[in-house]
C-alpha positions in Angstrom: -7.4 11.6 -25.2 -9.5 13.4 -22.6 -7.9 14.2 -19.2 -9.7 14.6 -15.9 -7.6 16.0 -13.1 -8.2 16.4 -9.4 -5.6 18.5 -7.5 -5.3 19.2 -3.8 -5.8 22.9 -3.3 -2.4 23.6 -1.9 -0.8 22.3 -5.2 -3.1 24.0 -7.6 -0.3 26.3 -8.7 1.5 23.3 -10.1 -1.3 22.2 -12.4 0.6 22.9 -15.6 3.5 20.6 -14.4 1.2 17.9 -13.1 -0.9 17.5 -16.3 2.4 17.2 -18.2 3.5 14.1 -16.2 1.5 11.4 -18.1 3.2 12.5 -21.4 6.7 11.9 -19.9 6.0 8.9 -17.7 7.6 6.4 -20.0 10.8 8.3 -20.8 11.6 10.5 -17.8 11.6 10.3 -14.0 13.4 8.0 -11.6 12.2 4.4 -11.8 10.9 2.9 -8.5 8.8 -0.1 -9.6 7.4 -1.6 -12.7 5.3 -4.7 -13.1 2.8 -6.1 -15.6 0.1 -3.7 -14.5 1.5 -0.6 -12.8 4.5 1.7 -13.1 5.9 3.9 -10.3 8.4 6.7 -10.8 9.6 9.8 -8.9 9.7 13.3 -10.4 11.2 16.5 -9.1 8.9 19.5 -9.1 9.9 22.8 -10.8 11.1 24.2 -7.5 13.9 21.5 -7.8 13.3 20.4 -4.1 9.9 18.8 -3.9 9.8 15.1 -5.0 6.5 13.6 -6.3 5.9 9.9 -6.5 3.6 9.0 -9.5 1.8 5.6 -9.8 0.4 4.8 -13.2 -2.4 2.3 -13.1 -2.9 0.0 -16.1 -5.9 0.1 -18.3 -8.7 -1.8 -16.4 -10.1 -5.0 -17.8 -13.4 -5.0 -19.8 -15.7 -5.3 -16.8 -13.9 -2.8 -14.6 -13.7 -0.3 -17.5 -17.5 0.0 -17.3 -17.6 -0.1 -13.5 -15.0 2.7 -13.1 -16.2 4.8 -16.1 -19.8 5.0 -15.0 -19.2 5.6 -11.4 -20.4 2.3 -10.1 -17.1 2.2 -8.2 -14.3 4.7 -7.9 -11.1 3.8 -9.8 -8.1 2.7 -7.7 -6.2 5.9 -8.3 -9.1 8.1 -7.2 -9.4 6.0 -4.0 -5.7 6.4 -3.4 -6.1 10.2 -3.8 -9.2 10.4 -1.6 -8.5 8.0 1.3 -5.5 9.9 2.8 -7.9 12.7 3.8 -9.7 10.1 6.0 -6.5 8.7 7.4 -5.1 12.1 8.2 -8.1 13.0 10.3 -7.4 9.9 12.4 -3.7 10.6 12.8 -2.6 7.7 10.5 0.4 8.6 8.3 0.3 8.1 4.5 2.0 10.1 1.7 0.3 13.5 1.1 -2.0 13.3 -1.9 -1.2 15.8 -4.6 -3.3 14.9 -7.7 -5.2 12.3 -9.5 -5.4 12.2 -13.3 -7.5 10.1 -15.7 -7.1 9.5 -19.4 -10.3 8.7 -21.1 -11.4 7.7 -24.6 -15.0 8.2 -25.6 -15.7 8.7 -21.8 -14.2 5.3 -21.0 -11.3 5.3 -18.5 -8.0 4.2 -19.7 -4.7 4.8 -17.8 -4.9 6.8 -14.5 -2.3 8.4 -12.3 -2.0 9.0 -8.6 0.5 11.6 -7.5 1.7 12.1 -3.9 4.6 13.6 -2.0 7.6 11.3 -1.5 7.5 9.6 1.9 10.7 10.4 3.9 10.9 7.0 5.6 13.6 4.8 4.2 12.7 1.3 5.6 10.2 -1.3 4.7 9.1 -4.4 6.7 10.9 -6.7 4.3 14.0 -6.1 6.4 12.5 -7.9 9.5 13.3 -11.2 7.8 17.1 -10.6 8.2 17.2 -8.5 11.3 18.7 -9.6 14.6 16.3 -9.9 17.6 17.8 -6.7 19.2 16.7 -4.8 16.0 13.3 -6.3 15.4 12.1 -6.5 19.0 11.5 -2.8 19.6 10.1 -2.5 16.0 7.6 -5.3 16.8 6.2 -3.4 19.8 6.1 -0.1 17.9 4.3 -1.7 14.9 1.8 -3.3 17.2 0.9 0.1 18.7 0.6 1.6 15.2 -1.7 -1.2 13.9 -3.8 -1.3 17.1 -4.4 2.5 16.7 -5.3 2.1 13.1 -7.8 -0.7 13.8 -9.3 1.1 16.8 -9.9 4.0 14.4 -11.9 1.7 12.1 -9.2 1.5 9.4 -8.3 -1.9 7.9 -5.7 -1.9 5.1 -6.6 -4.9 2.9 -3.1 -5.0 1.3 -1.1 -4.9 4.5 2.2 -6.4 3.1 5.8 -5.7 3.9 6.3 -3.4 0.9 3.3 -1.2 1.9 4.5 -0.3 5.4 7.3 2.3 5.5 9.0 3.2 8.7 11.9 5.0 10.3 13.3 5.9 13.7 14.0 9.5 14.7 16.9 10.8 16.8 15.0 10.2 20.0 14.5 6.6 19.1 10.8 6.9 18.3 9.4 4.8 15.5 7.2 6.4 12.8 5.1 4.5 10.2 3.4 5.3 7.0 1.2 3.1 4.9 1.1 3.2 1.1 -0.9 1.6 -1.7 -4.1 2.3 0.2 -6.7 2.0 -2.6 -8.0 -1.2 -0.9 -9.3 -0.3 2.5 -12.2 -1.2 4.8 -13.8 1.4 7.1 -15.6 0.3 10.1 -15.2 -1.8 13.3 -12.2 -4.2 13.2 -12.8 -7.3 15.2 -10.1 -9.4 16.8 -10.3 -12.0 14.0 -10.1 -9.3 11.2 -7.3 -7.6 13.1 -5.2 -10.7 13.6 -5.7 -11.8 10.0 -4.3 -8.4 8.9 -0.8 -9.6 9.9 -0.9 -12.7 7.7 1.1 -11.3 4.8 4.0 -9.8 6.8 7.5 -11.4 6.9 9.7 -12.3 9.8 10.7 -14.9 12.3 8.1 -16.5 14.7 9.5 -14.6 17.6 8.7 -11.3 15.9 5.1 -12.4 15.5 4.9 -13.6 19.1 5.9 -10.1 20.3 3.8 -8.3 17.7 0.6 -10.3 18.4 1.1 -10.1 22.2 1.5 -6.3 22.3 -1.3 -5.9 19.7 -3.7 -7.9 21.9 -2.7 -5.9 25.0 -3.3 -2.6 23.2 -6.7 -3.7 22.1 -7.6 -5.5 25.4 -7.9 -8.9 23.7 -6.9 -12.3 25.2 -3.2 -12.6 24.3 -3.2 -16.4 23.9 -6.3 -16.3 21.6 -5.0 -13.4 19.6 -1.5 -15.0 19.1 -3.0 -18.3 18.0 -5.2 -16.5 15.5 -2.2 -14.6 14.1 -0.2 -17.8 13.5 -3.3 -19.7 12.2 -4.0 -16.9 9.6 -0.4 -16.7 8.6 -0.1 -20.4 8.0 -3.3 -20.4 6.0 -2.2 -17.4 3.8 1.3 -18.7 3.1 0.1 -22.3 2.4 -2.3 -20.9 -0.2 0.3 -18.5 -1.6 2.9 -21.3 -2.1 0.2 -23.6 -3.7 -0.9 -20.8 -6.1 2.7 -19.9 -7.1 3.7 -23.6 -7.5 0.7 -24.0 -9.9 1.7 -20.9 -11.8 5.2 -22.2 -12.1 4.0 -25.5 -13.3 1.7 -23.9 -15.9 4.5 -21.7 -17.2 6.8 -24.8 -17.6 4.0 -26.7 -19.3 3.4 -23.8 -21.7 7.1 -23.6 -22.5 7.2 -27.3 -23.2 4.3 -27.1 -25.6 6.2 -24.5 -27.6 9.1 -26.8 -28.3 
């Protein structure tokens, strides 16, 4: 198995430890997330203080194996390693990239690994669903400012979901945000329609989105009423499609199980 490794210069001294991670990914580390495709774990560096988060990407499908292996398009992990450099220049927080590792067989990419520093923020936007108005109202305004800045800088996160936005509040009451899972991004002007559509996957009560869309529109000098209507329209469209797709998947699973009886 051939390894290719890219390391941020400030972590070059940890190369020996970093290239060892793939061999212990399944049996060591602290579990964070594991699905059908990807696995995320945390590992403590040799200094016993620094915590790395490692995301292992599954072996790409047949077509993507060729696309990624021959440089037609960069693999997800490499994009996750490279894009933070762009975001940092525009004052947009995302976990500090440490390394990217590829495993290859006969020059074909197999599993790959993106390694970053652990983000210190402890909250995700899932919590908005259950928060009281006095909790989510200031968060809505702060998030609107963060996203407006991101869009004004020509950054559009294409997987802008509750789990991919980490946040916290400091002792002075200031909110801080960091975006993760950034391998799917668009760089360029963000129109009002694209910007409003970016909120479609988030969770929360209608009042949260009324505040969020209104402040976002104000920050970007859009018509508040038009922007707010777009946000609710795009949210309704996304969740209607989401529920339809998942209802179909559930039906197909039940059908498949019935056929096995």
